TIRO-2110 file (N, C-alpha, C; in Angstrom, 1 decimal):
// TIRO-2110
-22.1, 13.2, -81.1, N, 1, A
-22.2, 13.2, -79.7, CA, 1, A
-21.3, 14.3, -79.1, C, 1, A
-21.8, 15.0, -78.1, N, 2, A
-21.0, 16.0, -77.4, CA, 2, A
-20.1, 15.4, -76.4, C, 2, A
-19.0, 16.1, -76.3, N, 3, A
-18.0, 15.7, -75.3, CA, 3, A
-18.4, 16.4, -74.0, C, 3, A
-18.2, 15.7, -72.9, N, 4, A
-18.6, 16.2, -71.6, CA, 4, A
-18.0, 17.6, -71.3, C, 4, A
-16.8, 17.9, -71.8, N, 5, A
-16.1, 19.1, -71.5, CA, 5, A
-16.8, 20.3, -72.2, C, 5, A
-17.6, 20.0, -73.3, N, 6, A
-18.3, 21.1, -74.0, CA, 6, A
-19.6, 21.4, -73.3, C, 6, A
-20.1, 20.4, -72.5, N, 7, A
-21.4, 20.6, -71.8, CA, 7, A
-21.2, 21.3, -70.5, C, 7, A
-20.2, 20.9, -69.8, N, 8, A
-19.9, 21.5, -68.5, CA, 8, A
-18.6, 22.3, -68.5, C, 8, A
-18.6, 23.5, -67.9, N, 9, A
-17.4, 24.3, -67.9, CA, 9, A
-16.3, 23.6, -67.1, C, 9, A
-15.1, 23.8, -67.6, N, 10, A
-14.0, 23.3, -66.9, CA, 10, A
-13.9, 24.0, -65.5, C, 10, A
-13.4, 23.3, -64.5, N, 11, A
-13.3, 23.9, -63.2, CA, 11, A
-12.6, 25.2, -63.2, C, 11, A
-11.5, 25.4, -63.9, N, 12, A
-10.7, 26.6, -63.9, CA, 12, A
-11.6, 27.7, -64.5, C, 12, A
-12.3, 27.5, -65.6, N, 13, A
-13.1, 28.6, -66.2, CA, 13, A
-14.3, 28.9, -65.2, C, 13, A
-14.8, 27.9, -64.5, N, 14, A
-15.9, 28.2, -63.5, CA, 14, A
-15.3, 29.1, -62.4, C, 14, A
-14.1, 28.8, -61.9, N, 15, A
-13.5, 29.6, -60.9, CA, 15, A
-13.2, 31.0, -61.4, C, 15, A
-12.8, 31.2, -62.6, N, 16, A
-12.5, 32.5, -63.2, CA, 16, A
-13.9, 33.3, -63.3, C, 16, A
-14.9, 32.6, -63.7, N, 17, A
-16.2, 33.3, -63.7, CA, 17, A
-16.7, 33.7, -62.4, C, 17, A
-16.5, 32.9, -61.4, N, 18, A
-16.9, 33.2, -60.0, CA, 18, A
-16.1, 34.4, -59.5, C, 18, A
-14.8, 34.4, -59.8, N, 19, A
-13.9, 35.5, -59.3, CA, 19, A
-14.4, 36.8, -60.0, C, 19, A
-14.7, 36.7, -61.3, N, 20, A
-15.2, 37.9, -62.0, CA, 20, A
-16.5, 38.4, -61.4, C, 20, A
-17.4, 37.5, -61.1, N, 21, A
-18.7, 37.9, -60.5, CA, 21, A
-18.5, 38.6, -59.1, C, 21, A
-17.5, 38.0, -58.3, N, 22, A
-17.2, 38.6, -57.0, CA, 22, A
-16.6, 40.0, -57.2, C, 22, A
-15.8, 40.1, -58.1, N, 23, A
-15.2, 41.5, -58.4, CA, 23, A
-16.2, 42.5, -58.8, C, 23, A
-17.1, 42.0, -59.7, N, 24, A
-18.2, 42.9, -60.1, CA, 24, A
-19.1, 43.3, -59.0, C, 24, A
-19.5, 42.4, -58.1, N, 25, A
-20.3, 42.7, -57.0, CA, 25, A
-19.6, 43.7, -56.0, C, 25, A
-18.3, 43.5, -55.8, N, 26, A
-17.5, 44.3, -54.9, CA, 26, A
-17.4, 45.7, -55.5, C, 26, A
-17.1, 45.8, -56.8, N, 27, A
-17.0, 47.1, -57.5, CA, 27, A
-18.3, 47.9, -57.4, C, 27, A
-19.4, 47.2, -57.7, N, 28, A
-20.7, 47.9, -57.6, CA, 28, A
-21.1, 48.3, -56.2, C, 28, A
-20.8, 47.5, -55.2, N, 29, A
-21.0, 47.9, -53.9, CA, 29, A
-20.2, 49.1, -53.5, C, 29, A
-18.9, 49.1, -53.9, N, 30, A
-18.0, 50.2, -53.5, CA, 30, A
-18.5, 51.5, -54.1, C, 30, A
-19.2, 51.5, -55.2, N, 31, A
-19.7, 52.7, -55.8, CA, 31, A
-21.0, 53.2, -55.2, C, 31, A
-21.8, 52.2, -54.7, N, 32, A
-23.1, 52.5, -54.1, CA, 32, A
-23.0, 53.0, -52.7, C, 32, A
-22.0, 52.5, -51.9, N, 33, A
-21.9, 52.8, -50.5, CA, 33, A
-21.0, 54.0, -50.2, C, 33, A
-21.4, 54.8, -49.3, N, 34, A
-20.5, 55.9, -48.9, CA, 34, A
-19.4, 55.5, -47.9, C, 34, A
-19.5, 54.2, -47.5, N, 35, A
-18.5, 53.7, -46.6, CA, 35, A
-17.1, 53.5, -47.3, C, 35, A
-17.1, 53.5, -48.6, N, 36, A
-15.9, 53.2, -49.3, CA, 36, A
-15.2, 54.5, -49.7, C, 36, A
-13.9, 54.6, -49.5, N, 37, A
-13.1, 55.7, -49.9, CA, 37, A
-12.9, 55.7, -51.4, C, 37, A
-12.4, 56.8, -52.0, N, 38, A
-12.0, 56.8, -53.4, CA, 38, A
-11.0, 55.8, -53.7, C, 38, A
-10.0, 55.6, -52.8, N, 39, A
-9.0, 54.6, -53.0, CA, 39, A
-9.6, 53.2, -53.0, C, 39, A
-10.5, 52.9, -52.1, N, 40, A
-11.2, 51.6, -52.0, CA, 40, A
-11.9, 51.3, -53.3, C, 40, A
-12.6, 52.4, -53.8, N, 41, A
-13.3, 52.2, -55.1, CA, 41, A
-12.4, 51.9, -56.2, C, 41, A
-11.3, 52.6, -56.3, N, 42, A
-10.3, 52.4, -57.3, CA, 42, A
-9.7, 51.0, -57.3, C, 42, A
-9.5, 50.5, -56.1, N, 43, A
-9.0, 49.1, -55.9, CA, 43, A
-10.0, 48.1, -56.4, C, 43, A
-11.3, 48.4, -56.1, N, 44, A
-12.3, 47.4, -56.5, CA, 44, A
-12.5, 47.5, -58.0, C, 44, A
-12.4, 48.7, -58.6, N, 45, A
-12.5, 48.8, -60.1, CA, 45, A
-11.3, 48.1, -60.7, C, 45, A
-10.1, 48.2, -60.1, N, 46, A
-8.9, 47.6, -60.7, CA, 46, A
-9.0, 46.0, -60.6, C, 46, A
-9.6, 45.6, -59.5, N, 47, A
-9.8, 44.1, -59.4, CA, 47, A
-10.7, 43.6, -60.5, C, 47, A
-11.8, 44.3, -60.7, N, 48, A
-12.7, 43.9, -61.8, CA, 48, A
-12.0, 44.0, -63.1, C, 48, A
-11.3, 45.0, -63.4, N, 49, A
-10.5, 45.1, -64.7, CA, 49, A
-9.6, 43.9, -64.8, C, 49, A
-8.9, 43.6, -63.7, N, 50, A
-8.0, 42.4, -63.8, CA, 50, A
-8.7, 41.1, -64.0, C, 50, A
-9.8, 40.9, -63.4, N, 51, A
-10.6, 39.7, -63.6, CA, 51, A
-11.2, 39.6, -65.0, C, 51, A
-11.4, 40.7, -65.6, N, 52, A
-11.9, 40.7, -67.0, CA, 52, A
-10.8, 40.8, -68.0, C, 52, A
-9.5, 40.6, -67.6, N, 53, A
-8.4, 40.5, -68.6, CA, 53, A
-7.5, 41.6, -68.7, C, 53, A
-7.6, 42.7, -68.0, N, 54, A
-6.7, 43.8, -68.1, CA, 54, A
-5.6, 43.7, -67.0, C, 54, A
-4.4, 43.7, -67.4, N, 55, A
-3.3, 43.5, -66.4, CA, 55, A
-3.0, 44.8, -65.7, C, 55, A
-2.9, 45.9, -66.4, N, 56, A
-2.6, 47.2, -65.8, CA, 56, A
-3.6, 48.2, -66.2, C, 56, A
-4.7, 48.3, -65.6, N, 57, A
-5.8, 49.3, -65.9, CA, 57, A
-5.3, 50.7, -65.7, C, 57, A
-5.5, 51.5, -66.7, N, 58, A
-5.2, 52.9, -66.6, CA, 58, A
-6.4, 53.8, -66.3, C, 58, A
-6.1, 55.0, -66.1, N, 59, A
-7.2, 56.0, -65.6, CA, 59, A
-8.4, 55.9, -66.5, C, 59, A
-8.2, 55.9, -67.8, N, 60, A
-9.3, 55.9, -68.8, CA, 60, A
-10.1, 54.6, -68.7, C, 60, A
-9.4, 53.5, -68.5, N, 61, A
-10.1, 52.2, -68.3, CA, 61, A
-11.0, 52.3, -67.1, C, 61, A
-10.5, 52.8, -66.0, N, 62, A
-11.3, 52.8, -64.7, CA, 62, A
-12.4, 53.8, -64.9, C, 62, A
-12.3, 54.9, -65.6, N, 63, A
-13.4, 55.8, -65.8, CA, 63, A
-14.5, 55.1, -66.6, C, 63, A
-14.1, 54.4, -67.6, N, 64, A
-15.1, 53.7, -68.5, CA, 64, A
-15.8, 52.6, -67.6, C, 64, A
-15.1, 51.8, -66.8, N, 65, A
-15.7, 50.8, -66.0, CA, 65, A
-16.7, 51.5, -65.0, C, 65, A
-16.2, 52.6, -64.4, N, 66, A
-17.1, 53.3, -63.4, CA, 66, A
-18.4, 53.8, -64.2, C, 66, A
-18.2, 54.3, -65.4, N, 67, A
-19.4, 54.8, -66.1, CA, 67, A
-20.3, 53.7, -66.4, C, 67, A
-19.8, 52.5, -66.8, N, 68, A
-20.7, 51.4, -67.1, CA, 68, A
-21.5, 50.9, -65.9, C, 68, A
-20.8, 50.9, -64.8, N, 69, A
-21.4, 50.4, -63.5, CA, 69, A
-22.4, 51.4, -63.0, C, 69, A
-22.1, 52.7, -63.1, N, 70, A
-23.0, 53.8, -62.7, CA, 70, A
-24.3, 53.7, -63.6, C, 70, A
-24.1, 53.5, -64.9, N, 71, A
-25.2, 53.4, -65.8, CA, 71, A
-26.1, 52.3, -65.5, C, 71, A
-25.5, 51.2, -65.1, N, 72, A
-26.2, 50.0, -64.7, CA, 72, A
-27.0, 50.2, -63.4, C, 72, A
-26.4, 50.8, -62.5, N, 73, A
-27.0, 51.0, -61.2, CA, 73, A
-27.9, 52.2, -61.0, C, 73, A
-27.7, 53.2, -61.9, N, 74, A
-28.5, 54.4, -61.8, CA, 74, A
-29.0, 54.9, -63.1, C, 74, A
-29.9, 54.0, -63.7, N, 75, A
-30.4, 54.4, -65.0, CA, 75, A
-31.3, 55.6, -65.0, C, 75, A
-31.8, 56.0, -63.8, N, 76, A
-32.6, 57.2, -63.8, CA, 76, A
-31.7, 58.5, -63.9, C, 76, A
-30.5, 58.4, -63.5, N, 77, A
-29.5, 59.5, -63.6, CA, 77, A
-28.9, 59.5, -65.0, C, 77, A
-28.5, 58.3, -65.5, N, 78, A
-27.8, 58.2, -66.8, CA, 78, A
-28.7, 57.5, -67.7, C, 78, A
-29.6, 58.2, -68.4, N, 79, A
-30.6, 57.6, -69.3, CA, 79, A
-30.0, 57.1, -70.5, C, 79, A
-28.9, 57.7, -71.0, N, 80, A
-28.2, 57.2, -72.2, CA, 80, A
-26.8, 56.8, -71.9, C, 80, A
-26.2, 55.9, -72.6, N, 81, A
-24.8, 55.6, -72.5, CA, 81, A
-24.0, 56.8, -72.5, C, 81, A
-24.3, 57.7, -73.5, N, 82, A
-23.5, 58.9, -73.6, CA, 82, A
-23.5, 59.8, -72.4, C, 82, A
-24.6, 59.8, -71.7, N, 83, A
-24.7, 60.6, -70.4, CA, 83, A
-23.7, 60.0, -69.4, C, 83, A
-23.5, 58.7, -69.3, N, 84, A
-22.6, 58.1, -68.4, CA, 84, A
-21.2, 58.3, -68.8, C, 84, A
-20.8, 58.1, -70.0, N, 85, A
-19.4, 58.3, -70.4, CA, 85, A
-19.0, 59.7, -70.3, C, 85, A
-19.9, 60.6, -70.6, N, 86, A
-19.5, 62.1, -70.5, CA, 86, A
-19.3, 62.5, -69.1, C, 86, A
-20.2, 62.0, -68.2, N, 87, A
-20.2, 62.4, -66.8, CA, 87, A
-18.9, 61.9, -66.1, C, 87, A
-18.3, 60.8, -66.6, N, 88, A
-17.2, 60.2, -66.0, CA, 88, A
-15.9, 60.4, -66.8, C, 88, A
-16.0, 61.1, -67.8, N, 89, A
-14.8, 61.5, -68.6, CA, 89, A
-14.2, 60.3, -69.4, C, 89, A
-15.1, 59.3, -69.7, N, 90, A
-14.6, 58.1, -70.4, CA, 90, A
-14.8, 58.3, -71.9, C, 90, A
-14.0, 57.6, -72.7, N, 91, A
-14.1, 57.7, -74.1, CA, 91, A
-15.2, 56.7, -74.6, C, 91, A
-16.0, 57.1, -75.6, N, 92, A
-17.1, 56.3, -76.1, CA, 92, A
-16.6, 54.8, -76.4, C, 92, A
-15.5, 54.7, -77.1, N, 93, A
-15.1, 53.4, -77.5, CA, 93, A
-14.7, 52.5, -76.3, C, 93, A
-14.1, 53.1, -75.3, N, 94, A
-13.7, 52.4, -74.1, CA, 94, A
-15.0, 52.0, -73.3, C, 94, A
-15.9, 52.9, -73.2, N, 95, A
-17.2, 52.6, -72.5, CA, 95, A
-17.9, 51.4, -73.2, C, 95, A
-18.0, 51.5, -74.5, N, 96, A
-18.7, 50.4, -75.2, CA, 96, A
-18.0, 49.1, -75.1, C, 96, A
-16.7, 49.1, -75.1, N, 97, A
-15.9, 47.9, -74.9, CA, 97, A
-16.1, 47.3, -73.5, C, 97, A
-16.1, 48.1, -72.5, N, 98, A
-16.3, 47.6, -71.1, CA, 98, A
-17.7, 47.2, -70.9, C, 98, A
-18.6, 47.9, -71.5, N, 99, A
-20.0, 47.6, -71.4, CA, 99, A
-20.2, 46.1, -71.9, C, 99, A
-19.6, 45.8, -73.0, N, 100, A
-19.8, 44.5, -73.6, CA, 100, A
-19.1, 43.4, -72.7, C, 100, A
-18.0, 43.7, -72.1, N, 101, A
-17.3, 42.8, -71.2, CA, 101, A
-18.1, 42.6, -69.9, C, 101, A
-18.7, 43.7, -69.4, N, 102, A
-19.4, 43.6, -68.1, CA, 102, A
-20.8, 42.9, -68.3, C, 102, A
-21.5, 43.3, -69.4, N, 103, A
-22.8, 42.8, -69.6, CA, 103, A
-22.8, 41.4, -70.2, C, 103, A
-21.6, 41.0, -70.7, N, 104, A
-21.4, 39.7, -71.3, CA, 104, A
-22.0, 39.6, -72.6, C, 104, A
END
């Protein structure tokens, strides 16, 4: 017999998941819209990195996250993963790591 806590997520994990989804939505919107400054985009990317477990995201991390999101939102421009990580100056390993975190 299953325990109820294995069937339903604990409230704290649900809240973390909701926060991560909100951060993802904000980061994607910041990259899509011309209304956001570069500083606003960086803040949104940092928030997403924080929600996904990175306490102090560095430039390479943010480049990889940006590349993953751009690939997700603009597949016509970035047909291959390599196109995205090269265009944003991200390392392949970092790109792949963040892709798996973001895509779940």
